[in-house]
Structures are given as structure tokens and as C-alpha cells.
C-alpha positions, 0 to 999 in steps of 0.5 A: 832521890836524894844526892850525897851533899859533896864533901868541901874537902878532898877524899884524902885528906883525912889520912893526909891530916894524920900524917901531918901529925905523925910528922909534927911528933916525928920531929919533936922526937927528932929534935928531943933525942938530937939535943939528948946525944948532944948533951949526953952522948954517952947516955945514947952510946951505952944504950945502943951498945957502942964503946965509949970514948972521947972520939965517939963521944965527940962524934955522936954530939956532932950527929946529934946536933945534925939531928937537931938540926933536921928535926927543926926543919922539918918541925917548920916546914911542916908548920910553915904557911907556904908549901916547904917540899924541899926541906920535907924531902930532904928530912926523908933522905935524912931519915933514910941516910940514919937507919942505913948508919946505924943498920951498918954500925949493927953489921960492923958490930959497932952497935947492939942490935938494939940499936935494930929498932932506931934503924926501924924508927927512922926507915919508917919515919923516912917512908911516912915523910916521903909519901907526905912529899909526894902529896905536898909536892903536887 
């Protein structure tokens, strides 16, 4: 009887590899959406059904700048040859915070229910990033 050939990779490397690529996509989407929000806040405000005025446009533009920075930090942390688990952890917290803020905005009728799709994406992204963080911090 021939014994199976042992794999050179840990048994969970395939799911981790898929999650790695998904997080790279999430980080790129966060950069792009942050830049759109930074440069065209009126477009994003209209998309989520919020009032557009100079104050809301300025606040959304500022939030977009931070989104782009966090997305860039996550992308750099994921591509780094060294362990950047702290940056990955804080990126997950940013996603949870963004999701919570959007849900609160819908509850307060600042945003339309369409914005819940954004909140759901951010919450799921936060879960995925946090799961990955648990894997790489060991």
C-alpha cells in the first residue's frame, strides 16, 4: 500500500490564498471609492440619497480621503513581505466603523436604504479582513 504524498503547504493555504486576493480587491475598491468620494462628493451623496450642500460635500470629501488612505495602507500591508498584522487589524476596524456609521445614517434618515448595500459590503469586508488577521497574526 502506498501512502499519500504529503503536501508541502498547510491544509488551509487555499482558503487563505483566496481571502488574500479578495482582500487585495477590497483594498483597491476602498482606494477607488475613497478617491471618488474625495473628488466628487456630490455624486456619492446623490447615490446614497443624502442632502447635498457645501458642508456635507466637505465632510464626504474628508471621509473619502481617509478611505483612500486606509485602502492604501491595507494594500501595502497585504503586499508587504513582513508581517503587517497591526495595519490589517485596524483596516478591519475601519470597515466595521464605516458600516456602523452608514447604518446609523440610514436609521437617522440621512441616507436612503440603498446605502445599506454599502454598509453590508463594509461589514462583510471587515469580517473577512478580521478572519485573515486571525490567521496571519499567529
